[in-house]
GUPA-413506 format. One record per residue (C-alpha): residue in three letters; y negated, x, z negated. Coordinates in steps of 0.2 Angstrom, whole numbers, padded with zeros to 4 digits, always signed. Example, Ala and Ser with C-alpha at 12.3 -4.5 7.8 and 13.67 -1.06 7.14 Angstrom:
REM GUPA-413506
ALA+0022+0062-0039 SER+0005+0068-0036 
REM end
This chain:
REM GUPA-413506
UNK+0017-0053+0005 UNK+0029-0062+0017 UNK+0023-0074+0029 UNK+0032-0088+0030 UNK+0049-0086+0041 UNK+0045-0069+0043 UNK+0049-0051+0036 UNK+0030-0047+0043 UNK+0020-0042+0028 UNK+0001-0046+0025 UNK-0011-0045+0011 UNK-0022-0058+0000 UNK-0040-0054+0004 UNK-0049-0059-0010 UNK-0069-0058-0012 UNK-0075-0050-0027 UNK-0079-0063-0043 UNK-0064-0073-0037 UNK-0051-0084-0047 UNK-0035-0078-0046 UNK-0022-0093-0050 UNK-0010-0081-0061 UNK+0004-0096-0060 UNK+0002-0099-0039 UNK+0006-0080-0038 UNK+0020-0080-0051 UNK+0028-0093-0042 UNK+0024-0084-0025 UNK+0033-0068-0032 UNK+0046-0079-0041 UNK+0052-0089-0025 UNK+0051-0070-0014 UNK+0062-0062-0027 UNK+0076-0076-0024 UNK+0073-0075-0005 UNK+0076-0054-0006 UNK+0095-0052-0003 UNK+0094-0065+0011 UNK+0078-0055+0019 UNK+0087-0038+0016 UNK+0104-0045+0023 UNK+0096-0053+0037 UNK+0082-0040+0040 UNK+0085-0037+0061 UNK+0088-0053+0064 UNK+0073-0060+0055 UNK+0061-0046+0062 UNK+0067-0051+0078 UNK+0063-0067+0080 UNK+0047-0064+0073 UNK+0044-0053+0089 UNK+0050-0064+0098 UNK+0037-0079+0092 UNK+0023-0067+0091 UNK+0025-0064+0113 UNK+0027-0082+0115 UNK+0009-0084+0107 
REM end
């Protein structure tokens, strides 16, 4: 999954037996797909901004 405002991927780690909210996952995927073209068109700028933020932490 993408971290909000970046092109950085991360995972959702859930313990075995965790109930997954399928509707919430569906909303997330729908929103991610809607933003896909923006991320592809602006990948260099988004990545550079994410790296800058990481350096200042």
